[in-house]
C-alpha positions as CSV (number, residue, x, y, z in Angstrom):
1,M,24.1,23.5,44.2
2,R,27.3,22.2,41.9
3,K,26.4,18.5,43.1
4,L,22.5,18.8,42.3
5,F,23.6,19.9,38.9
6,L,25.4,17.2,38.0
7,L,22.9,14.7,38.9
8,S,20.5,16.3,36.9
9,I,22.7,16.2,34.1
10,L,23.3,12.8,34.6
11,A,19.8,11.5,34.9
12,L,18.7,13.1,31.9
13,T,21.9,11.7,29.7
14,T,20.6,8.1,31.1
15,I,17.1,9.1,29.9
16,F,17.9,9.8,26.4
17,V,20.4,7.1,25.9
18,A,17.7,4.6,27.3
19,C,15.2,5.9,25.0
20,E,14.7,4.1,21.6
21,Q,15.4,6.5,18.6
22,Q,14.1,5.4,15.1
23,E,14.4,7.0,11.7
24,L,12.7,6.1,8.3
25,I,14.8,6.3,5.4
26,F,13.3,6.1,1.8
27,N,15.1,5.1,-1.1
28,E,13.3,5.6,-4.8
29,T,14.3,2.7,-7.2
30,T,13.6,2.8,-11.0
31,D,10.1,1.1,-10.8
32,G,8.6,4.3,-8.6
33,V,8.6,1.9,-5.5
34,I,9.5,3.3,-2.4
35,E,11.4,1.1,-0.2
36,S,11.9,2.3,3.4
37,T,13.9,1.2,6.3
38,V,13.4,1.9,10.0
39,E,16.5,2.2,12.0
40,R,15.9,1.6,15.9
41,T,18.9,2.2,18.1
42,G,18.8,0.7,21.4
43,M,20.7,1.3,24.9
44,T,23.8,-0.8,23.4
45,G,24.1,1.8,20.8
46,E,23.6,-1.1,18.2
47,V,21.8,-0.5,15.1
48,A,19.0,-3.2,14.2
49,D,17.2,-3.0,10.7
50,A,13.7,-3.6,9.9
51,P,13.1,-3.1,6.6
52,T,9.7,-2.9,4.9
53,T,8.5,-2.3,1.6
54,R,5.6,0.3,1.3
55,N,4.9,3.3,-1.3
56,N,5.2,6.9,-0.4
57,D,2.4,9.2,-2.3
58,I,3.7,8.5,-5.8
59,V,3.2,9.5,-9.2
60,L,2.8,7.9,-12.4
61,P,3.3,5.7,-14.2
62,A,4.1,3.3,-11.2
63,S,4.1,-0.5,-10.4
64,L,3.0,-1.6,-7.2
65,T,3.8,-5.2,-5.5
66,L,0.8,-7.3,-5.3
67,Y,0.9,-9.2,-2.5
68,A,-1.2,-12.3,-1.3
69,G,-1.7,-13.4,2.1
70,Q,0.4,-10.3,3.5
71,N,3.7,-10.9,2.7
72,I,3.7,-13.2,-0.5
73,E,4.8,-11.9,-3.8
74,A,1.9,-12.9,-6.5
75,G,2.5,-10.1,-9.0
76,Q,2.4,-6.7,-9.9
77,V,-0.7,-3.6,-10.4
78,K,0.8,-1.2,-12.6
79,I,-1.1,2.2,-13.2
80,T,-0.3,4.3,-16.3
81,T,-2.7,7.1,-17.9
82,D,-2.4,9.0,-21.1
83,G,-4.2,12.0,-19.9
84,V,-7.6,10.7,-20.7
85,S,-8.1,7.6,-19.1
86,L,-6.5,5.8,-16.0
87,F,-4.9,2.2,-16.7
88,V,-4.4,-0.3,-13.9
89,T,-3.4,-3.4,-14.9
90,Y,-3.5,-6.6,-12.1
91,V,-0.3,-9.3,-13.6
92,T,0.4,-12.3,-11.7
93,N,3.3,-14.6,-11.4
94,D,4.8,-17.6,-9.8
95,G,1.5,-19.9,-11.0
96,W,-1.1,-17.2,-9.2
97,E,-4.3,-16.5,-10.7
98,L,-7.0,-14.0,-10.2
99,G,-10.1,-14.4,-9.0
100,T,-12.8,-11.2,-8.6
101,T,-10.9,-8.4,-8.5
102,H,-12.4,-4.8,-6.4
103,L,-10.7,-1.5,-7.3
104,Y,-11.3,1.9,-5.9
105,A,-10.0,5.3,-7.8
106,G,-11.1,8.2,-6.3
107,A,-11.4,10.9,-3.5
108,C,-10.0,9.8,-0.6
109,D,-12.5,10.6,1.4
110,N,-15.2,8.9,-0.2
111,M,-13.2,5.7,0.1
112,P,-15.9,3.0,1.5
113,L,-14.6,2.3,4.8
114,T,-16.3,0.9,7.9
115,G,-16.8,3.0,11.0
116,K,-13.2,0.8,12.4
117,G,-11.7,1.8,8.9
118,N,-11.9,-1.5,7.4
119,P,-12.2,-1.4,3.7
120,K,-16.0,-2.3,2.1
121,I,-14.5,-3.8,-0.9
122,G,-18.2,-4.8,-1.8
123,Q,-19.1,-1.3,-2.6
124,F,-15.7,-0.3,-4.5
125,P,-16.9,0.6,-7.8
126,Y,-14.8,-1.0,-10.5
127,V,-15.1,-4.8,-10.0
128,I,-15.2,-7.9,-12.3
129,D,-14.7,-11.3,-12.4
130,V,-11.4,-12.9,-14.2
131,R,-11.2,-16.2,-12.8
132,G,-8.7,-17.9,-14.4
133,E,-6.9,-15.2,-15.7
134,D,-3.2,-13.7,-14.8
135,S,-3.8,-10.0,-16.1
136,Y,-6.7,-7.7,-16.4
137,T,-6.4,-3.7,-17.3
138,F,-9.1,-1.3,-15.5
139,D,-9.8,1.4,-18.4
140,L,-11.2,4.2,-16.1
141,S,-12.3,8.0,-17.0
142,L,-9.8,10.0,-15.3
143,E,-13.0,12.8,-15.5
144,E,-15.1,10.1,-13.3
145,I,-12.1,9.4,-10.8
146,L,-11.6,13.1,-9.9
147,N,-15.1,14.0,-9.7
148,K,-14.9,17.5,-11.0
149,D,-18.9,18.5,-10.2
150,E,-18.8,17.1,-6.7
151,D,-15.3,16.9,-5.6
152,P,-13.7,20.4,-6.8
153,I,-10.7,19.7,-4.5
154,S,-9.2,16.7,-6.1
155,A,-10.3,18.3,-9.7
156,A,-7.6,21.2,-8.8
157,T,-5.2,19.1,-7.2
158,G,-4.9,16.3,-9.8
159,C,-4.7,13.6,-6.7
160,F,-6.8,10.9,-5.7
161,C,-6.4,7.6,-3.7
162,L,-6.3,4.2,-5.3
163,A,-6.6,0.5,-3.3
164,A,-6.4,-2.5,-5.3
165,H,-7.7,-5.7,-4.2
166,A,-8.2,-9.6,-5.5
167,E,-8.8,-13.1,-5.0
168,L,-5.8,-15.4,-5.7
169,T,-5.9,-18.4,-6.1
170,K,-2.7,-21.1,-7.0
171,A,-3.0,-24.2,-8.0
172,N,-1.3,-27.4,-5.8
173,S,1.6,-28.5,-7.6
174,D,1.4,-32.2,-7.0
175,D,-2.4,-32.2,-7.3
176,T,-2.9,-33.9,-4.0
177,G,-4.6,-30.7,-1.9
178,A,-6.7,-28.1,-2.4
179,D,-5.8,-24.9,-4.3
180,E,-4.2,-22.0,-2.4
181,E,-6.4,-19.5,-2.1
182,E,-5.7,-15.9,-0.6
183,T,-6.3,-12.3,-0.3
184,G,-4.3,-10.0,-2.1
185,W,-3.9,-6.1,-1.6
186,A,-1.4,-3.9,-4.2
187,D,1.4,-2.2,-2.4
188,W,0.3,1.1,-0.4
189,A,1.6,3.9,1.6
190,T,-1.4,4.4,4.4
191,E,-2.9,1.5,6.1
192,F,-6.1,0.8,6.7
193,E,-7.1,1.7,10.3
194,G,-9.4,-1.1,11.1
195,N,-7.8,-4.7,11.8
196,R,-8.1,-5.8,8.1
197,W,-4.8,-6.0,6.6
198,G,-4.0,-3.7,3.2
199,G,-4.5,0.0,2.5
200,Y,-4.5,2.9,0.1
201,T,-2.1,5.2,-1.8
202,E,-2.5,9.0,-3.1
203,I,-1.8,9.3,-6.7
204,C,-0.7,13.1,-7.6
205,L,-1.1,13.1,-11.7
């Protein structure tokens, strides 16, 4: 019986060590962005860092990185409010320019998505073509976003979801090839469930 007990303890210890453990650590920076690091510990006991930059649900004011082609930092999406309006400002850098921008700000449950969870950006309520510009600000009504008549829960909590998309273009530096064109998304807390990259963030006033 004693030998059987010791063998059981040994087996459980082996399983515990072999299993990969991970811990998600959030560190808030001065600009409101949450930097997260996933630490994974394997059988050797060595720690491997896998840094990511994703935003937790945020409060205003906030500044989200605008990514081109998933991993190129092409600018910022800055979100502020005066208590009556919500201001969402796209600002590009490093030669990137805006094209058509699509913005969703409203109840999380009402975000236009396909059955597979991909965004229907053509159905986002705020759209403008600012081709060639390096900045643009949406001036939105908070009352409209919170939709007090049809969505009393969002109105009561003061929380809504925001997804910011943009077509981005960068001129070829030596004029020998075509301009670089990429899809852009502002950084997010929740990734779309489908196979399209990007996501949205819940914001609470």
